[in-house]
Structure formats: C-alpha cells, structure tokens
C-alpha positions in Angstrom: 79.5 -59.4 108.9 79.3 -60.0 105.3 79.5 -63.5 104.0 83.0 -64.5 103.0 82.2 -64.9 99.4 81.4 -61.1 99.0 84.0 -58.5 99.7 83.0 -55.7 102.1 82.2 -52.4 100.5 84.1 -49.5 101.9 81.1 -47.2 101.6 77.4 -47.8 102.0 76.8 -46.6 98.5 78.5 -47.1 95.1 81.6 -45.1 94.7 80.2 -43.3 91.6 76.7 -41.9 92.0 74.3 -42.8 89.3 73.2 -39.9 87.1 70.2 -39.8 84.7 71.2 -39.2 81.2 70.4 -35.6 80.1 67.1 -35.1 78.4 67.4 -34.3 74.7 67.4 -30.6 74.2 65.1 -28.9 71.7 67.0 -27.1 69.1 66.9 -23.3 68.8 65.4 -23.7 65.4 62.2 -25.3 66.9 62.0 -22.4 69.4 62.3 -19.8 66.6 59.5 -21.5 64.6 57.2 -21.5 67.7 57.9 -17.8 68.3 57.2 -16.9 64.7 53.9 -18.8 64.7 52.9 -17.2 68.0 53.7 -13.7 66.7 51.8 -14.3 63.5 48.8 -15.6 65.5 48.8 -12.5 67.7 49.0 -10.2 64.7 46.1 -11.9 63.0 44.0 -11.9 66.2 44.8 -8.2 66.6 43.7 -7.5 63.0 40.4 -9.4 63.6 39.8 -7.4 66.8 40.6 -4.1 65.0 38.3 -5.0 62.1 35.5 -5.8 64.6 36.0 -2.5 66.5 36.1 -0.5 63.2 32.9 -2.2 61.9 31.1 -1.7 65.2 32.0 1.9 66.0 33.4 3.6 62.9 31.6 2.1 59.9 28.4 4.1 60.3 30.5 7.2 59.8 31.6 6.1 56.3 28.7 5.5 54.0 28.9 2.6 51.5 28.2 3.3 47.9 24.5 2.7 47.2 23.5 0.2 44.5 19.9 1.3 44.1 19.4 4.3 41.9 17.0 6.9 43.2 14.1 8.1 41.1 14.5 11.9 40.4 12.0 14.3 39.0 13.2 17.7 38.0 10.7 20.5 38.7 10.4 24.0 37.4 13.0 25.7 35.3 13.7 29.4 36.0 15.8 32.0 34.2 17.1 34.6 36.6 20.3 36.7 36.8 21.6 35.1 33.6 21.3 31.6 35.1 19.1 28.8 34.0 18.1 27.1 37.3 16.6 23.6 37.2 14.9 22.7 40.5 14.8 19.2 41.9 11.1 18.4 42.3 11.5 15.1 44.2 14.0 12.4 45.0 12.9 8.9 46.1 16.0 8.2 48.2 18.5 10.7 49.6 21.9 10.2 48.0 25.1 12.2 48.1 25.2 14.9 45.5 28.6 13.6 44.4 26.9 10.5 43.0 25.2 12.4 40.3 26.5 13.9 37.0 25.0 16.3 34.5 25.3 17.2 30.9 23.6 19.7 28.6 22.0 19.4 25.2 22.0 22.8 23.5 20.4 23.2 20.1 21.0 19.4 19.4 24.6 19.3 20.5 25.7 17.6 23.7 28.3 18.9 26.2 30.8 17.0 28.3 29.5 15.1 31.3 30.4 16.8 34.6 30.1 15.9 38.3 27.5 17.8 40.2 29.5 20.2 42.3 28.0 22.0 45.3 27.9 25.8 44.9 30.0 28.0 45.1 32.1 25.3 43.3 31.2 24.4 39.7 32.2 22.3 36.8 32.8 23.5 33.3 30.7 21.8 30.6 32.3 22.3 27.2 30.5 21.6 24.1 27.2 22.4 22.4 28.9 25.5 20.9 29.4 27.1 24.3 31.1 26.9 27.7 28.8 26.5 30.6 29.3 26.4 34.4 27.1 23.8 36.1 26.7 23.8 39.9 24.2 22.6 42.5 22.8 24.7 45.3 22.3 22.4 48.2 19.3 24.0 50.1 19.5 21.9 53.2 23.3 21.9 53.3 23.6 18.2 54.0 25.5 17.3 50.9 22.6 15.1 49.6 20.5 15.7 46.5 17.1 16.5 48.0 13.8 18.2 47.1 14.3 21.9 46.3 18.0 21.7 45.4 18.8 23.8 42.3 21.0 22.9 39.5 22.3 26.0 37.9 23.6 26.5 34.4 25.5 29.7 33.7 27.7 30.9 30.9 31.4 31.1 31.8 31.3 34.6 33.4 28.5 35.6 31.0 24.8 34.8 30.7 24.1 31.5 28.8 23.9 31.9 25.1 20.5 31.9 23.5 19.0 28.5 22.6 17.2 25.5 23.8 18.8 23.8 26.9 18.0 20.3 28.1 19.7 19.3 31.3 20.3 15.5 31.8 20.8 14.3 35.3 22.5 10.9 35.5 23.6 8.4 38.1 27.4 8.6 38.2 28.0 5.0 39.0 26.7 3.7 35.7 25.7 6.9 33.7 22.0 6.1 33.6 19.9 9.1 32.9 17.6 9.7 35.8 15.8 12.9 34.8 15.8 15.6 32.2 14.3 19.1 31.9 14.2 21.6 29.1 14.3 25.4 28.9 14.6 27.8 26.0 16.7 31.0 26.6 
C-alpha cells in the first residue's frame, strides 16, 4: 500500500507517454546544394578519366605540331614534260608535307606563297609575271616530306614560261626558308 501522503496512481505509468522532441529537419535547400555539388564532382571526375583514356589510347593517333624545323636539302632539278621538278635530296626529320610552303622567284619577281599540296592536287602561285601550279609528288605515299619527293612547277595548263626559276621551300609555321634551288628554262 502506498503511504497515505501520496495518492495512488491508477496506472503503473504516467497517463501521457513521454515523447522525444522531433529532430530538426534539414531544409530541402541543403539537400539541393549537396546534390549539385555531387553531380559537379562526378562530371569533373568523368572528364578527368576521359582525358586520361584519350591521352593514353588515342593521342598517338593525332600528331602534335613539331617545334623543331627539319634541315632540308633540295637535290637535282629536272625539266621534263613541260614541268620543272625539284627533287628533295635529304630531310633531317620526317615532317608532314602540309607543314611546308613554297614560293617561286622568276626573273627577279616573287610569286605568292602556297602550301605544298600532294599531287594530283596543286596550288596556284600567282606572280612573277606568270601563273604556276606547284605540287608535291609523295614517293612513299606517307604524307611526309621525305628523300626523293618531287616538287613540281608547271604552267597553268601550259609549260612554264622561259626564265630563271628559284624555288623556295619554307617552314609553314614561321615562314623560315629551309632550302632553295634554281633552274633556268
């Protein structure tokens, strides 16, 4: 029996159960920030992985532009079938033919500078009192300027006009003249 000073409880527990107060909820704004940061981190990680895969597997396919200029020596000059052909005697380092440009000096007048196209394509060099077609015959077919390649100068559908021709072969990236050869027609 309970002591007389305390009234008896009708139940063995308090009439209202004790509940813990609810924990403070995070706002939806905080969740959105976390999701955005996580998505950005995943995208950046994906880009880093993709760059690594590209650099490892695909970069050797795409050559970088060379910074060192090759030493080029032009060999013999031949006049045949109305074309003046300048042969490439030697090249110190193989470089793409597209990295070279050519110009003509005819009787003291300079033509326009043209890219060195692989035959059967050609570039038109205008100036020096004439119109000339300049092309490169790639003997090994690799696209590189190599020993034995021919640089042909032809008139535009006619043999080249009479005169003294000097071919200047230049490095396309900075227009430095690498070699020159002369022929009188």
